[in-house]
N, C-alpha and C positions, 0 to 999 in steps of 0.2 A: 504494500500500500504506500502510495506517495503522500507524504505529509507536506502541506503548504504552511507558510507563515500566516499570521492573522492580520497583516497590514490591510487597512481599509481606507477609503477616501470618499468624499462626497461628490466628486465630479463624475459625470458620465458624458464625455464630449467626443465628438468626431471632428477632426481637422483635415481638410483636403489639401494635399500638397502637390501631387503630380498627376499627369494625364487629365488635366482639366482644360477643356477646349483644345486639347491636343490628343494625339493618338498614343504617344509613348510616354514612358516615365511614370508608370502607375505607382502611387505611394499614398497611404492614408495613415494618419496618426490618431490613436485613441487613448483616452484616459478613462478607466472604469475600475471599480472595486480596488482602488488603491494601486493599480498597475498602470504602467505606460507601455504601449506596444504599437507595432506597425502591422499593417496588412500590405504586403508587397513593398519592394524597394527597388524600382526599376530604373534602367538607364534610358535617357532620352536619345532617340535616334533620328537623324535628320535635323533640320534647322529648329531652333528653339524660338518660337514666336512670342511666347508669354513668359514673364518672370515667374519662376517657381519659388515659393517660400521654402526656407530651410526647415528641417525638423526643429520644432520649438524647444527641445531640450537637448542636452548633451547626449550623444549616442551611448555613453556609458550608463545613462539613467534608464535606457530602454530595457524593459524586463524580458521581452521575447518578441518574436515575429511570427506572423502567419503568412504563408506563401501560396498563391493560387496555382502557379505553374512555373515552368523553367525558362520560358522565353525571356530574353535579356531585357525587354522593356518592362518586365515585372520583377526580375531577380538580379539584374546586372549591377546594381549599386550595393548589394549586400556586403561584398568585401570592403567597399569604401567606408561603410559605417563601422565595420570591424576595425579597420585601420585607425578609426577615431575613437575607439574604446568600447564598442558594443560587444558584449560577451554572453548574451542570452541565447536560449535555444531558438531554432528556426523550425517550426512545425510545417510539414508538407507531406504529400503522399509519398509512398516508397519510390514510385517511378520518377517523381519530380526530384527527389533527393539524388537518385542515380544520374539523371540527366544533368542536374546542376553540378555534379561532380566533374563532368567533362566540360560543361559550358562555361563555368566560372573560371576553371583553370585555363581554358582557351582564351577567355576574355583577359585574364591577367597577363597571359603571354603577349597578346596584342597590345595591351597597355604599355608593357615594358619595352616591347619592340619599337612602338611609336615614340616613346620617351627617348630611347637611345638615338633614333633617327633625327628627332627634332633637336636634341641636344648637340648632335654633331653640327647641324646647321647653325644653332645658336652660338656655339663656341666660335665658329668662323666669323659670325656677325657681331660678336662681343655682347650678346644678349644674355639675360638671366637664364639659369637652368630651369628646364621644364620638369615638373615632378608629376609622375603618373598618379591617377586617382587611387590605385592600389597595386600591390605587387603579388607575385605568386605566393609569397609567405602569407599575405593577408587572405588570399583565396583558400589556401590549404587550412589556415587557422579557422576560418568561419565554417568551412565544410565539416569540420569535426563537431560542430554544434547543431547540425541538421538532425532532426528527429522524424523518422518515417512513421506515417500514420496510415491506417487502412481506410478505404472508402466506407461510408455509411456507418461509422462508429463514433458515437458521442464521447468526447474526451474532455476531462477537466484539466485545464492548463494552469489554473490558479483558482483560489477560492472565489466563487462568484463569476467565473469565466469558463464557459464550455464551448467547444467547437465540434463541428462535424464537416468532413470533406465529402462533397457529392460530385460525381463525374460530370464535368462540363462539356465533354465531347469535342474539345478543341485541339488537344495534343495528348500524347501518351502521358498519363498521370495528372492531367489538368483537372482543376476542381472549381466549383463554386463553394463558398464557405458559409456555413450557417454558424452564427455567433450569438450565444446567449449571455447576457450581462445581468447580474443581480447585485443590487446594493440595498440592504435592508428590505423594505417592502416594495421597492421598485425593481421591476424586471422588464427588460427590453430584448427583442430579438432582431438582429441585423442579418441581412444576406448580402454578401459580396458576390456578384455574378462571376467575377473573373472574366475571361474571354469565353463567350458562349459559342459553342461549336455549330457548324453546319450539320444538317442531318444527312444520313446516307454517305458519310465519308468512308473510304476504305480503312480497314484495320481497326479503327477505334469505335467505341460506342457512341450513340446519339446522346445529346445533352440531357441531363436529368432536369425535370421540372419540379420546382419547389412550390409549396402551397401556402406557407405561413411566414409572415415577417411584419415587424413594426416599421422597419426602415430597409430600403433596398438601394444598393449602390450598384448600378449596372452600366455595362459598356454600350457604346453606340457606333462602333467603327463603320458599319454599313447602315446607319440609322436613317439614311435619306435615299436608299436605293434597293432595288431587288436584283438578285443575281440572275433573274429570269428563269426560264424553264431549264431544268438540269439536263445538260447534254450527256451523251455517252463519251466520257473522257478518253477511254481507251481508243474508241473510233477516231475521235478528233486528233489525238496524239499520233495515231498510226498514219493519218492523212498528212500531218506535218512532216513526219519522218519520211514517208514515201515521196512527197513533193521535193523535199530537200535533197534526199539521196539521188533522186532521178536527175537533179540538176548537177550532181557531183559535189554537193556541199556538205558541210558539217552542221549539225543541230546543237546549239549551245543553250543550255537551260540554266539560268541563274536561279538557284533554289535555296531556300532556307535549309540548313543542314539537318535540323531536327524537326521532323514531322513531314514537311513537304517532300523532301528527298525520298523518304520511305514510301510515300503515296505514289510518286512517279515510278519508283521501282515496281510497285504493285501493278500499275497499269502496263508497264513494259513487259513484265512477266506474262500478263494476259495476252498482250499483242504477240509475243513470241509463241506462246502456247497455242494460240488460235491461228497462227500464220497470217496475220493481218497486214504485213508488209511484204510485197512481192518483188522478186528480183534482187533482193539484198539479204538473202538468207544468212543467218549467223552474224548479223551486224554486231559491232562491239559497242558497249556502253561503258563509259568511264565515269566513276564517281571520284572526282578530284577534290576531296575535302577530308582531311584526317578526322575532323569533328563529325562529319556525316557518317563516316565509317564506324566510329565509336558509337554514335547514336543508334545506328542500325543494329549493332550488337546488343545494346540495351533494349531496343524494341523486341528482339528475339528472346531476351531473358524474361520479358514481361508478357509474353504472348498468351499465357494461360490466365493471367489475372486482369489483363487490360484489352486484349483483342476482342473484336465483336464476333457474333455468331458465324458470319460468313467466313472470316479468316480462320476461326477454329475448325470449321468444317474442312477447309483445305489442309490444315495441319493433321486432321484425323486421317486424311487420305495420303499422308506422307509428302505433301507439297509444301515447300517453304514459300509463303506468300510474297516474299520480297527478295528472292534469289532466282537466277536463271543462267543458262549457258551464255557466254559472251560478256558477262559482267566482270569488269576489272576495277580494282580499287587502286588509288594512287595515294601513297603515304609521304614519300620524300619529295623534296623539290626537284630532284632529278627525274623522278617518276612523272611529275607534273610537266616538266619541260619536254619529256619524250612524247607526250600526247600530241602536241602540235607538230612534232617531227613526223608523225604518222600521217601519210597522205591519203589513206583510205577514208571513205565516208564513215562518220561515227557520231554518236551522241555523247556530249560532254555535260555532265551535271556537276555544278560547282557552286561554292558559296563565296560571298554572301548573296542572299536572295535579292537585295536591293542594289547590288553592284557597288556598294560604297567601301568595300574592303575585301581582303582575301584574294584567293587564287582566281576567282572569276574575272578580275580585272585583266589578268594576263591573257586569259582566253578571249576576252573581248578585243584586246589589242591585236591578237592574231586573226580574229575572225570578222570583226565589224566591217572592215573595208572590202571583204569579198562578197560580190553580189550573189554568188551561189549559196551562201550560208544563210542560216536562219537563227535568230535569237528569239527564244520563246520564253516569255514571262509567265510564271505559274503562281504568282502570289501578289499581295498588296505592295504597292510602291509608294512610299511616303513622299510628301512634298519636299522638294529640294534634293532628293537622292538622284544618283546617276540613272538608276532604273526608271524613275519617273520622267527624267529628261528624254530618254530614248523613246519611251512610250508616247510622249507628247511631240515627237517628230524632230528631235535634234538632228541637224545635218552633220555636225561635227562635235566631238567630245574630246576632252583632254585626259590622257591616261599616262601616268608616270612622266608628266611634263611634256608629252608629245601629243600633238593634235592628230586625231584619227578621224578619217572620213567615214561616215555611216552609209554603207551601200547594201549591207545585209538586210534581208527581210526581217522586220520587227513584228512579232506576233504576241498575242496574249491569249491564254486559254480562258474562254469566257466562263465566268461564274465559279471558277475553282477558287475556293477560299476556305480556310479553317474557321472563319467567322460566320455566324448566322447573318443573313441579310435582314432588311427591315421587317419582313414578314416573320422570320424566325425569331427576331428580338421581341416582336409584339406577342407572338405565341408564348414565348417564355414568360413575359411579364403578365400575360393574361391568366397564367396558371394559378396565381394567388387567389385563394378562396375569398378572402376579405381584402378590401383595399388597404394597402400599407399607409401609415401616417404620412410618409414622404418617400418619393423616389428621386434619387440623385443620379443624374445622367453624366457620365464621364467617358473617357477613352474614345473620343471622336474628334474629327477636325472641327475647327471653331464653329462654323454655322451648323454643322451636322448635329452637334449636341443640342443646340437650341431647336432645330427642326424636329428631332426625335422627342425631346421633352414636350413640345407642343402636341405631337401625335399622342403621347401618353395621356395628356390632359384631355384632348378632344375625343379620342376613341375609347379610352378606358376609364376616363373620369378620375385619373390619379392626380394627386398633388405632386407635380414634378418640377424640378429645377435643374439647371446646369451650372454648378458652382465654379468659380474661379479659384485658383490656388490661394490659400490663406483663409478661405471661408471656414468658420467654426460653427458647429451646430450642437446645441444642448439637447441630448437625447432624453433626459428626464423631463424637461419642461416643454419639449417639442417646439423649440424656439431657435431661430438663427441668431446667435450671439453677434456674429460679425460676418457680413456678406462682402467679400472682397470684390474689387473691380479688376478686370484684366489689365495688366500693365505690359504693353508691347515693348519688346526689347529693341525693335528696329522698325523703321517706317517701310512700308511696302505699297506699291501701287496696284498689286494684284487684287482683283475683286474677290478672289477666293477667301481672303482673310477678312473681308469686310462684313461686319455683322449686319449692316444696313442693306446688304445686297442679297437677301435670302432668295427672292424670286429669281434673280439673275443666276445665283449659284445653282438653283434647281434646273434652270434652263441649260446651264453649262454642263451639268451632269448628264442631262438627256442628250446633249450634243455628243458627249463622249460615248454614250451608249449607242447612238446612231452610227458612229464610226465603227464600233465593235460589230454592230449588226451588218454593216456594209461588208466588212472583212469576212464575216461568217458566211455571206452569200456568194463568195467567190466560187465560180464553177457552176452556178445555177444556170438554168436555161436562159438564153438571150432574151426571149420575150418577157420573162419575169423580171430580168434585170432592167430592161427598157421601161417596163411599167413602174418599177421602183424608182428609177432615175427621174421619170416624169413627175412622180409624186414629190420627190425631194426638190426638183426644179420649181414646182408650183409653190412650195413653201418658201423657197428662197426668193422667188419673184414677189411674193406677198409681203415678206418681212425685210427685204433688202432696202432699208430706209435711207433715203438721201437727205432727209431733213434734220438729221442729228448734228 
């Protein structure tokens, strides 16, 4: 039996720190039952448009942390607060603990490598030394504090504080967190959605639907759009491979090392098993990411406790869902360089998924300029990342100080996402039997958080708000103690960041979807394409305003 101290307090407060009006950097600070703790401590990825408040206490005062899943935008800053004194336990699912073991070590390696590179330049320029956010020692130190928890089991982490991890269907080991807080006669239940998964994803289960909560803190990544009708991903991927190989080109897939890479391997196994690519039998697939290779091993270790029914049926037949003939893994830098020396048509899967770091940048340098090649995006691309620039039609990009012409075909798999779309988010929110006292909308781009909060109010009758970093809410009194205003870190002329341009933002999103639909119709009958073109032309003629 675990005995806790009797420390008590009168506060029951929630403070929003990260992923407020932004997609990355999830972090929430709570005070309850005399304890101070965090839910998630994520790294910001891509440009930081709003100022994020610091944790309001010294990291050494934080008693423990709850972690929804292993993605860096939720876990990436945990070693940083360890470096500043945090020494409490980190509670997460078993699979999340195992994934964090490789991901946080990988992040520390990147931090230290970047610091070494920047300091070489700084010394030549006579500038001050750059200090990394954390070191490998910090990562290894905090990893010893991780505590693995089973799904669906209610756990007391302190007197008056209990948690339960429920499968969020987003990533191996991902969870929504149910949190019960009790102080004297006051009891409150919070639900942190984490990242809510898309339904019918390969390998992992669909998200769990929770039914009771006083307060809900939920993500809104795709809170303003639908993924559309779910396509047959194996068929679409096979078509891209066929088209690219027939041209004599390579298919380069920037992919998140953990989660998305394993899904792509699942589809390629199906493609090979069903002979869906013709004339290129036995084609080679390279996974050029040490992190992805380690993650694939962890997926296999958790196949019986985390895989869905379909994947378990394959295992029962003796079929590995994510392995096949022709699969090659690249570990060393020499292995990686050898891939581009191979002149045969091939599939290259490499990280990072948004092209802002890692080995994928080398493969882009070797393949972007070739008109026979294809770059296929299979995941979300944050504003300001190289991946987003390529998707938005950049004609040239800079890689390793060299300007590279973009001649390769740039494609995106429609609808493939580990996140629920707006309909999935609404279905998840609709599952609560009684209306929560408040729903806080986070983890979405600036206007998206507001758009989704409005839909929750209008369609479900929920009291919803999209807080900015620094907002403090009294959970006992059901009262906002301090409502922060967004403080922009830089001026930008882009309409996407303007809160006043909601209607235009929605129109822009539809325009992006139209481009996706046009690409999807490549190869359709000419008469259908002509009809489509006339309809688009009619809209253009109607709205091509010259009086602006």
